[in-house]
Short mmCIF file of the C-alpha atoms (twelve columns), coordinates in Angstrom:
data_MODEL
# 
_entry.id   MODEL 
# 
loop_
_atom_site.group_PDB 
_atom_site.id 
_atom_site.type_symbol 
_atom_site.label_atom_id 
_atom_site.label_alt_id 
_atom_site.label_comp_id 
_atom_site.label_asym_id 
_atom_site.label_seq_id 
_atom_site.Cartn_x 
_atom_site.Cartn_y 
_atom_site.Cartn_z 
_atom_site.pdbx_PDB_model_num 
ATOM 1   C CA . MET A 1   15.847  -9.710  -3.395  1 
ATOM 2   C CA . GLN A 2   13.292  -12.269 -2.349  1 
ATOM 3   C CA . SER A 3   9.569   -11.721 -2.209  1 
ATOM 4   C CA . GLY A 4   8.128   -10.884 1.175   1 
ATOM 5   C CA . PHE A 5   4.708   -10.457 2.760   1 
ATOM 6   C CA . GLN A 6   3.713   -7.867  5.329   1 
ATOM 7   C CA . ALA A 7   0.129   -7.885  6.495   1 
ATOM 8   C CA . GLY A 8   -1.473  -8.061  9.902   1 
ATOM 9   C CA . HIS A 9   1.661   -6.743  11.610  1 
ATOM 10  C CA . GLY A 10  1.094   -3.060  12.006  1 
ATOM 11  C CA . CYS A 11  1.562   -0.037  9.864   1 
ATOM 12  C CA . THR A 12  4.761   1.056   11.602  1 
ATOM 13  C CA . SER A 13  6.534   -2.281  11.130  1 
ATOM 14  C CA . ALA A 14  5.597   -2.366  7.452   1 
ATOM 15  C CA . MET A 15  6.843   1.167   6.881   1 
ATOM 16  C CA . LEU A 16  10.143  0.624   8.720   1 
ATOM 17  C CA . LYS A 17  10.876  -2.558  6.742   1 
ATOM 18  C CA . VAL A 18  10.307  -0.769  3.441   1 
ATOM 19  C CA . LEU A 19  12.421  2.224   4.493   1 
ATOM 20  C CA . ASN A 20  15.249  0.004   5.741   1 
ATOM 21  C CA . ASP A 21  15.429  -1.868  2.426   1 
ATOM 22  C CA . ILE A 22  15.434  1.324   0.356   1 
ATOM 23  C CA . ILE A 23  17.944  3.151   2.564   1 
ATOM 24  C CA . THR A 24  20.253  0.115   2.469   1 
ATOM 25  C CA . ALA A 25  20.100  0.058   -1.337  1 
ATOM 26  C CA . ILE A 26  20.835  3.782   -1.560  1 
ATOM 27  C CA . GLY A 27  23.702  3.428   0.916   1 
ATOM 28  C CA . ASN A 28  25.192  0.702   -1.281  1 
ATOM 29  C CA . ARG A 29  25.027  3.079   -4.290  1 
ATOM 30  C CA . GLN A 30  22.362  1.013   -5.996  1 
ATOM 31  C CA . TYR A 31  19.405  2.093   -8.044  1 
ATOM 32  C CA . CYS A 32  16.047  1.448   -6.411  1 
ATOM 33  C CA . ALA A 33  12.658  1.698   -8.112  1 
ATOM 34  C CA . ALA A 34  9.179   1.038   -6.779  1 
ATOM 35  C CA . VAL A 35  5.608   0.671   -7.953  1 
ATOM 36  C CA . PHE A 36  2.832   1.747   -5.597  1 
ATOM 37  C CA . ILE A 37  -0.116  -0.426  -6.620  1 
ATOM 38  C CA . ASP A 38  -3.688  0.814   -6.285  1 
ATOM 39  C CA . LEU A 39  -6.634  -1.555  -6.691  1 
ATOM 40  C CA . ALA A 40  -10.102 -0.420  -7.683  1 
ATOM 41  C CA . LYS A 41  -12.664 -1.123  -4.917  1 
ATOM 42  C CA . ALA A 42  -10.457 -3.876  -3.533  1 
ATOM 43  C CA . PHE A 43  -12.534 -4.885  -0.488  1 
ATOM 44  C CA . ASP A 44  -15.764 -4.805  -2.511  1 
ATOM 45  C CA . SER A 45  -14.334 -7.103  -5.196  1 
ATOM 46  C CA . VAL A 46  -13.499 -10.149 -3.063  1 
ATOM 47  C CA . ASN A 47  -14.965 -13.285 -4.638  1 
ATOM 48  C CA . HIS A 48  -16.578 -15.377 -1.887  1 
ATOM 49  C CA . ARG A 49  -16.017 -18.682 -3.669  1 
ATOM 50  C CA . ILE A 50  -12.292 -17.997 -4.057  1 
ATOM 51  C CA . LEU A 51  -12.046 -16.812 -0.442  1 
ATOM 52  C CA . ILE A 52  -13.731 -19.959 0.898   1 
ATOM 53  C CA . GLY A 53  -11.250 -21.969 -1.169  1 
ATOM 54  C CA . ARG A 54  -8.376  -20.034 0.423   1 
ATOM 55  C CA . LEU A 55  -9.725  -20.743 3.895   1 
ATOM 56  C CA . ASN A 56  -10.121 -24.427 3.018   1 
ATOM 57  C CA . SER A 57  -6.509  -24.631 1.814   1 
ATOM 58  C CA . LEU A 58  -5.381  -23.176 5.147   1 
ATOM 59  C CA . GLY A 59  -7.010  -26.052 7.018   1 
ATOM 60  C CA . PHE A 60  -10.183 -24.441 8.320   1 
ATOM 61  C CA . SER A 61  -12.675 -27.041 9.520   1 
ATOM 62  C CA . ASN A 62  -15.877 -27.814 7.651   1 
ATOM 63  C CA . ASP A 63  -17.855 -26.138 10.423  1 
ATOM 64  C CA . CYS A 64  -15.813 -22.942 10.032  1 
ATOM 65  C CA . LEU A 65  -16.213 -22.992 6.266   1 
ATOM 66  C CA . ALA A 66  -19.960 -23.469 6.669   1 
ATOM 67  C CA . TRP A 67  -20.058 -20.535 9.107   1 
ATOM 68  C CA . PHE A 68  -18.242 -18.240 6.661   1 
ATOM 69  C CA . THR A 69  -20.437 -19.421 3.788   1 
ATOM 70  C CA . ASN A 70  -23.494 -18.503 5.864   1 
ATOM 71  C CA . TYR A 71  -21.857 -15.202 6.874   1 
ATOM 72  C CA . PHE A 72  -21.522 -14.186 3.202   1 
ATOM 73  C CA . SER A 73  -25.006 -15.363 2.224   1 
ATOM 74  C CA . ASP A 74  -28.188 -13.297 1.887   1 
ATOM 75  C CA . LYS A 75  -26.545 -9.915  2.513   1 
ATOM 76  C CA . VAL A 76  -28.226 -6.793  1.172   1 
ATOM 77  C CA . GLN A 77  -27.418 -3.094  1.119   1 
ATOM 78  C CA . CYS A 78  -29.490 0.085   0.953   1 
ATOM 79  C CA . VAL A 79  -28.822 3.773   0.382   1 
ATOM 80  C CA . LYS A 80  -30.414 6.511   2.504   1 
ATOM 81  C CA . SER A 81  -30.573 10.040  1.116   1 
ATOM 82  C CA . GLU A 82  -32.545 12.991  2.447   1 
ATOM 83  C CA . GLY A 83  -34.579 10.692  4.648   1 
ATOM 84  C CA . LEU A 84  -35.500 8.318   1.833   1 
ATOM 85  C CA . LEU A 85  -34.342 4.697   1.881   1 
ATOM 86  C CA . SER A 86  -33.741 2.787   -1.333  1 
ATOM 87  C CA . GLY A 87  -34.861 -0.768  -1.886  1 
ATOM 88  C CA . PRO A 88  -32.500 -3.601  -0.880  1 
ATOM 89  C CA . LEU A 89  -29.819 -4.737  -3.311  1 
ATOM 90  C CA . ALA A 90  -28.201 -8.156  -2.961  1 
ATOM 91  C CA . VAL A 91  -24.474 -8.165  -2.135  1 
ATOM 92  C CA . SER A 92  -22.763 -11.115 -3.789  1 
ATOM 93  C CA . MET A 93  -19.121 -10.030 -3.404  1 
ATOM 94  C CA . GLY A 94  -16.821 -8.254  -0.989  1 
ATOM 95  C CA . VAL A 95  -15.891 -8.204  2.684   1 
ATOM 96  C CA . PRO A 96  -16.960 -5.476  5.147   1 
ATOM 97  C CA . GLN A 97  -14.582 -2.522  5.357   1 
ATOM 98  C CA . GLY A 98  -13.714 -0.962  8.690   1 
ATOM 99  C CA . SER A 99  -13.976 -4.271  10.542  1 
ATOM 100 C CA . ILE A 100 -11.253 -6.493  11.974  1 
ATOM 101 C CA . LEU A 101 -12.717 -9.576  10.315  1 
ATOM 102 C CA . GLY A 102 -12.939 -7.845  6.955   1 
ATOM 103 C CA . LEU A 103 -9.257  -6.847  7.116   1 
ATOM 104 C CA . ILE A 104 -8.169  -10.355 8.100   1 
ATOM 105 C CA . LEU A 105 -10.243 -11.981 5.365   1 
ATOM 106 C CA . PHE A 106 -8.870  -9.619  2.732   1 
ATOM 107 C CA . SER A 107 -5.310  -10.341 3.885   1 
ATOM 108 C CA . VAL A 108 -5.986  -14.071 3.571   1 
ATOM 109 C CA . TYR A 109 -7.487  -13.491 0.130   1 
ATOM 110 C CA . ILE A 110 -4.390  -11.760 -1.307  1 
ATOM 111 C CA . ASN A 111 -1.742  -13.649 0.695   1 
ATOM 112 C CA . ASP A 112 -0.417  -15.756 -2.184  1 
ATOM 113 C CA . VAL A 113 0.099   -12.726 -4.443  1 
ATOM 114 C CA . ALA A 114 3.490   -12.304 -2.770  1 
ATOM 115 C CA . LEU A 115 4.672   -15.575 -4.342  1 
ATOM 116 C CA . ALA A 116 4.654   -13.891 -7.765  1 
ATOM 117 C CA . ALA A 117 7.109   -11.117 -6.851  1 
ATOM 118 C CA . GLY A 118 10.129  -12.960 -8.252  1 
ATOM 119 C CA . ASP A 119 13.335  -10.921 -7.896  1 
ATOM 120 C CA . SER A 120 11.453  -7.964  -6.398  1 
ATOM 121 C CA . VAL A 121 10.065  -7.369  -2.928  1 
ATOM 122 C CA . ILE A 122 6.372   -6.895  -2.277  1 
ATOM 123 C CA . HIS A 123 4.674   -5.662  0.877   1 
ATOM 124 C CA . LEU A 124 0.923   -5.996  1.181   1 
ATOM 125 C CA . TYR A 125 -0.734  -4.142  4.027   1 
ATOM 126 C CA . ALA A 126 -4.465  -4.590  3.433   1 
ATOM 127 C CA . ASP A 127 -4.974  -2.974  0.007   1 
ATOM 128 C CA . ASP A 128 -1.833  -0.799  0.223   1 
ATOM 129 C CA . THR A 129 0.772   -2.531  -1.899  1 
ATOM 130 C CA . ILE A 130 4.341   -1.570  -2.768  1 
ATOM 131 C CA . LEU A 131 6.571   -3.523  -5.158  1 
ATOM 132 C CA . TYR A 132 10.245  -2.578  -5.367  1 
ATOM 133 C CA . THR A 133 13.679  -3.819  -6.387  1 
ATOM 134 C CA . SER A 134 17.249  -2.539  -6.442  1 
ATOM 135 C CA . GLY A 135 20.589  -3.194  -8.099  1 
ATOM 136 C CA . PRO A 136 23.715  -1.584  -9.586  1 
ATOM 137 C CA . SER A 137 22.241  -1.388  -13.115 1 
ATOM 138 C CA . LEU A 138 19.210  0.795   -13.798 1 
ATOM 139 C CA . ASP A 139 18.212  -1.245  -16.849 1 
ATOM 140 C CA . THR A 140 18.284  -4.465  -14.826 1 
ATOM 141 C CA . VAL A 141 16.276  -2.879  -12.007 1 
ATOM 142 C CA . LEU A 142 13.541  -1.709  -14.376 1 
ATOM 143 C CA . THR A 143 13.471  -5.009  -16.251 1 
ATOM 144 C CA . ASN A 144 13.089  -6.973  -13.003 1 
ATOM 145 C CA . LEU A 145 10.446  -4.552  -11.752 1 
ATOM 146 C CA . GLN A 146 8.439   -4.852  -14.978 1 
ATOM 147 C CA . THR A 147 8.639   -8.664  -14.889 1 
ATOM 148 C CA . SER A 148 7.485   -8.773  -11.269 1 
ATOM 149 C CA . PHE A 149 4.753   -6.210  -11.904 1 
ATOM 150 C CA . ASN A 150 3.399   -8.285  -14.790 1 
ATOM 151 C CA . ALA A 151 3.265   -11.393 -12.594 1 
ATOM 152 C CA . ILE A 152 1.591   -9.486  -9.768  1 
ATOM 153 C CA . GLN A 153 -1.056  -8.145  -12.153 1 
ATOM 154 C CA . HIS A 154 -1.822  -11.681 -13.344 1 
ATOM 155 C CA . SER A 155 -2.197  -12.781 -9.714  1 
ATOM 156 C CA . PHE A 156 -4.593  -9.944  -8.957  1 
ATOM 157 C CA . ARG A 157 -6.605  -10.720 -12.080 1 
ATOM 158 C CA . GLY A 158 -6.867  -14.334 -10.948 1 
ATOM 159 C CA . LEU A 159 -8.478  -12.990 -7.772  1 
ATOM 160 C CA . GLN A 160 -10.791 -10.749 -9.850  1 
ATOM 161 C CA . LEU A 161 -9.114  -7.630  -8.425  1 
ATOM 162 C CA . LEU A 162 -8.695  -4.792  -10.902 1 
ATOM 163 C CA . LEU A 163 -5.702  -2.475  -11.106 1 
ATOM 164 C CA . ASN A 164 -6.434  1.245   -10.938 1 
ATOM 165 C CA . ALA A 165 -3.795  2.318   -13.469 1 
ATOM 166 C CA . SER A 166 -4.354  6.062   -13.025 1 
ATOM 167 C CA . LYS A 167 -3.558  5.839   -9.303  1 
ATOM 168 C CA . THR A 168 -0.732  3.295   -9.581  1 
ATOM 169 C CA . LYS A 169 2.585   5.178   -9.580  1 
ATOM 170 C CA . CYS A 170 6.323   4.593   -10.011 1 
ATOM 171 C CA . MET A 171 9.176   6.202   -8.107  1 
ATOM 172 C CA . PHE A 172 12.985  6.215   -8.201  1 
ATOM 173 C CA . PHE A 173 14.716  6.420   -4.840  1 
ATOM 174 C CA . ASN A 174 18.102  8.014   -5.358  1 
ATOM 175 C CA . ARG A 175 20.484  10.349  -3.545  1 
ATOM 176 C CA . LEU A 176 23.919  9.686   -4.989  1 
ATOM 177 C CA . LEU A 177 23.617  8.266   -8.518  1 
ATOM 178 C CA . PRO A 178 22.843  10.216  -11.721 1 
ATOM 179 C CA . ALA A 179 19.114  10.506  -12.292 1 
ATOM 180 C CA . PRO A 180 17.878  9.227   -15.689 1 
ATOM 181 C CA . SER A 181 16.442  11.957  -17.912 1 
ATOM 182 C CA . ARG A 182 13.884  9.647   -19.574 1 
ATOM 183 C CA . PRO A 183 13.499  6.433   -17.596 1 
ATOM 184 C CA . THR A 184 12.009  3.386   -19.262 1 
ATOM 185 C CA . SER A 185 8.286   3.245   -18.624 1 
ATOM 186 C CA . ILE A 186 6.714   0.593   -16.435 1 
ATOM 187 C CA . THR A 187 3.531   -0.531  -18.177 1 
ATOM 188 C CA . THR A 188 0.345   -2.339  -17.249 1 
ATOM 189 C CA . LEU A 189 -0.806  -5.515  -18.953 1 
ATOM 190 C CA . ASP A 190 -3.190  -3.326  -20.941 1 
ATOM 191 C CA . GLY A 191 -0.301  -1.257  -22.279 1 
ATOM 192 C CA . SER A 192 -0.736  1.901   -20.169 1 
ATOM 193 C CA . ASP A 193 2.451   3.653   -18.987 1 
ATOM 194 C CA . LEU A 194 2.606   4.297   -15.246 1 
ATOM 195 C CA . GLU A 195 3.405   7.831   -14.125 1 
ATOM 196 C CA . TYR A 196 6.698   8.519   -12.354 1 
ATOM 197 C CA . VAL A 197 6.251   10.710  -9.273  1 
ATOM 198 C CA . ASP A 198 8.614   12.404  -6.807  1 
ATOM 199 C CA . ASN A 199 6.234   12.057  -3.850  1 
ATOM 200 C CA . TYR A 200 3.713   9.436   -2.793  1 
ATOM 201 C CA . LYS A 201 1.659   8.913   0.363   1 
ATOM 202 C CA . TYR A 202 2.161   5.349   1.575   1 
ATOM 203 C CA . LEU A 203 0.648   4.082   4.841   1 
ATOM 204 C CA . GLY A 204 0.009   7.646   5.946   1 
ATOM 205 C CA . VAL A 205 3.562   8.882   5.295   1 
ATOM 206 C CA . TRP A 206 4.593   11.063  2.356   1 
ATOM 207 C CA . LEU A 207 7.663   9.446   0.781   1 
ATOM 208 C CA . ASP A 208 9.871   11.461  -1.557  1 
ATOM 209 C CA . CYS A 209 12.441  10.201  -4.043  1 
ATOM 210 C CA . LYS A 210 15.378  11.253  -1.842  1 
ATOM 211 C CA . LEU A 211 13.794  10.082  1.433   1 
ATOM 212 C CA . SER A 212 14.273  13.541  2.938   1 
ATOM 213 C CA . PHE A 213 10.699  13.514  4.377   1 
ATOM 214 C CA . GLN A 214 10.484  17.239  3.656   1 
ATOM 215 C CA . THR A 215 7.155   16.781  1.866   1 
ATOM 216 C CA . HIS A 216 5.753   14.845  4.813   1 
ATOM 217 C CA . ILE A 217 6.949   17.456  7.296   1 
ATOM 218 C CA . LYS A 218 5.406   20.267  5.243   1 
ATOM 219 C CA . HIS A 219 2.065   18.444  5.160   1 
ATOM 220 C CA . LEU A 220 2.216   17.980  8.931   1 
ATOM 221 C CA . GLN A 221 3.073   21.635  9.496   1 
ATOM 222 C CA . SER A 222 0.189   22.720  7.271   1 
ATOM 223 C CA . LYS A 223 -2.198  20.392  9.082   1 
ATOM 224 C CA . ILE A 224 -1.049  21.582  12.502  1 
ATOM 225 C CA . THR A 225 -1.235  25.298  11.731  1 
ATOM 226 C CA . SER A 226 -4.761  24.911  10.338  1 
ATOM 227 C CA . ARG A 227 -6.099  23.755  13.690  1 
ATOM 228 C CA . ILE A 228 -8.251  26.212  15.605  1 
ATOM 229 C CA . ASP A 229 -6.510  25.505  18.908  1 
ATOM 230 C CA . TYR A 230 -3.013  26.156  17.523  1 
ATOM 231 C CA . PRO A 231 -1.167  28.014  20.322  1 
ATOM 232 C CA . THR A 232 0.150   31.538  19.749  1 
ATOM 233 C CA . ASP A 233 2.884   31.454  22.387  1 
ATOM 234 C CA . PRO A 234 6.152   30.339  20.659  1 
ATOM 235 C CA . ARG A 235 7.103   27.940  23.473  1 
ATOM 236 C CA . LEU A 236 3.680   26.304  23.537  1 
ATOM 237 C CA . ARG A 237 3.664   26.162  19.746  1 
ATOM 238 C CA . ARG A 238 6.969   24.299  19.694  1 
ATOM 239 C CA . CYS A 239 5.642   21.711  22.177  1 
ATOM 240 C CA . HIS A 240 2.457   21.408  20.140  1 
ATOM 241 C CA . VAL A 241 4.392   20.750  16.914  1 
ATOM 242 C CA . GLN A 242 6.713   18.230  18.567  1 
ATOM 243 C CA . ASN A 243 3.811   16.265  20.024  1 
ATOM 244 C CA . SER A 244 2.062   16.223  16.655  1 
ATOM 245 C CA . LEU A 245 5.203   15.019  14.888  1 
ATOM 246 C CA . GLN A 246 5.929   12.292  17.433  1 
ATOM 247 C CA . HIS A 247 3.620   9.679   15.948  1 
ATOM 248 C CA . SER A 248 4.861   10.298  12.410  1 
ATOM 249 C CA . THR A 249 8.544   10.109  13.303  1 
ATOM 250 C CA . GLN A 250 7.941   6.780   15.017  1 
ATOM 251 C CA . GLN A 251 6.531   5.484   11.727  1 
ATOM 252 C CA . THR A 252 9.436   6.708   9.616   1 
ATOM 253 C CA . GLY A 253 12.177  5.890   12.131  1 
ATOM 254 C CA . CYS A 254 13.733  9.381   12.175  1 
ATOM 255 C CA . SER A 255 14.147  11.572  15.248  1 
ATOM 256 C CA . LEU A 256 12.633  14.958  15.939  1 
ATOM 257 C CA . SER A 257 16.101  16.517  15.805  1 
ATOM 258 C CA . GLN A 258 16.405  15.294  12.196  1 
ATOM 259 C CA . CYS A 259 13.093  16.912  11.358  1 
# 
């Protein structure tokens, strides 16, 4: 597989591309393994000097670069608690979260990380990152995944972004092939073994190792039934559940009849 980049396109498109790749691998009776990468305080860790250099390499004019340099300069933050406001603290790093500009700037900042994926595939949607690979040999799959993961970690370190090892997880996607009893560990550059999980929430959708979406459906059902306005009439309840599931099934690409 070749490395790929998915940012700025929409959550649904990113999810469908990932699912299509994994389902294709499973359908071809291949092993598929993934690492869900979590970064510690990703948006707050953006180095302004490196970001300005990225913008310069993309051909931004000197006036634009000067504007962004001014935009990042002289920013302060305060904390308000119980009516009391703290003194100002200078902000020397980071881009604003919850803003369109902040998301775009962060995507520009990490764009070149995808070049380090090697024989694996990487999708970066803001700070949600998945790295995965597939093949007929489990040993080869895990070796390629480890090699790519090492390179990706080096790229993130070069951007002064820190891996959150405790929240970074591994997963096997498999329906037909024998599951390994003790799979080889994927490790961080610091030597920590990543945890293998059977379920992981990626871009708002709970993925499970067999892509049955049963975990996701159960979470949706629990969320729906906890609402105060949940209808008691069976016919209204069915309509209510279907409407609530509609958005999620569009993300995963399955139909309501499959759910």
